[in-house]
N, C-alpha and C positions, 0 to 999 in steps of 0.2 A: 884818799878814801873813796870808795865806790858804794853804791846802793844796789839792792836787788828787790824785785817785786815779791811780796809775800802773798798778796791776794788782790783781786779786782772783783768788785761786787756792785750790785744795784739794789736799792731798797725795793724796787717794784717787782722783783722776781727772785726766786731761789734757784732758778734754772736759766742763768744768763746765756748759756750757749744756744738755747732754743727760744729766747725771748725776741719778740718783735713788738714795736709800739702799736697801740690801738689805731692811730692814724699814721701811716708810713710817710706822709708828706709834711705833717705838722707834729713834731715831737720834741720833748725835752726829757732826757733820762738822767736823773741824778745818780752819780756813781761815786764809789769810795775805792781809793787805791791805797793799799797798805804797803809801805816800803820800809825796809830796814837794812842793816848791814849784813853781809853774808854770814858773819859769825854769831848773829843774834836770832833767836827763834821768832821774835815779834818785830813790830815796827810801828811807825807813826802813820796816821791817816791823813790823806789828802782828798778833799771833796771837789768834784767838778761835775759839769753837766755836758751831755752829748746832745746837741740841738740841731734841728734842721733850719735852713735859711727861712723857710716860711714861718716857723715858730718865732724866730727873731723878728721877722717883719710884723707879725701880729703883736709883738711887744712894743713896737715903736710906732704904731698907728697914730694918726692924728698929730704928726709932727713931734712926737715924743723923742726922748733921748734914752739910750740904753747903754750901760757899761757892760762890755762882754767879757770881762775878766773871768778866768776859770771855766771857760766853755770850749768844747771842741765842736766844730761845725762840720756837718756832713749832710749830703743830699738824701741818703738812705742809711738807716741804722744798720751797721754791720759790726758785730762784736769782734770778729777776727781783725778787721782793720783798726778798730779802736785799740785792741790788745797790741797789735804790731806797732802802732804809733806810740803808745805809752811805753812799751818795752824799749823802743829806740830812744825815746826821750830820756828815760831813766838811765840807760846804758851810757848816754852822752854826758851825764853829770858826774863831776868829780870835784872833790874839795879836801881841805886839810882836816876839817872837823865835821861832826854830824850837823851842827847848827848851820854851818856854811852850806853844806850839802842840802839840808832841808830847805834853806832859803832859795836855792836854785830850783828844787822840786816844787816849791810853792808858786812858781810861775805857771805851773800846770794846774794845780788845784789848791784850794785853801788848806793850809797846814793846820792841824788841830791845835798846835801851840803858837800859831801866828799871833804876834803882839803880846805874848805871855810875858809877864814880869813877876819875878819871884817876890813873894811877900816878905817884907822886912819889918820887924817889930817896931812899933812907933809910927807906922804910916797911917 
């Protein structure tokens, strides 16, 4: 089973193709990647941030510790490079089931159903 990108968006803008962060050297852009199977109209969401090294440095000032899971690091925000990276990553994922595939994709971004457990009566 393979996946395909349905959409890539950022909360900060409706025009991602022309978006640039307020500070080109210190930025963190939250993004949503929607991925599904080729035969489905919709997909599941995966959330990640595109950050600059200086943004991450500002997060760990004063000897702090920062977990950098679900972040893409770039010196300058470039949506075309983000798109190329994400497309290459998604194309490289293959699995037998959607859940296995989504778990691989969740290395890139937080899967909306990550840690989901079905409710069972009596719990």
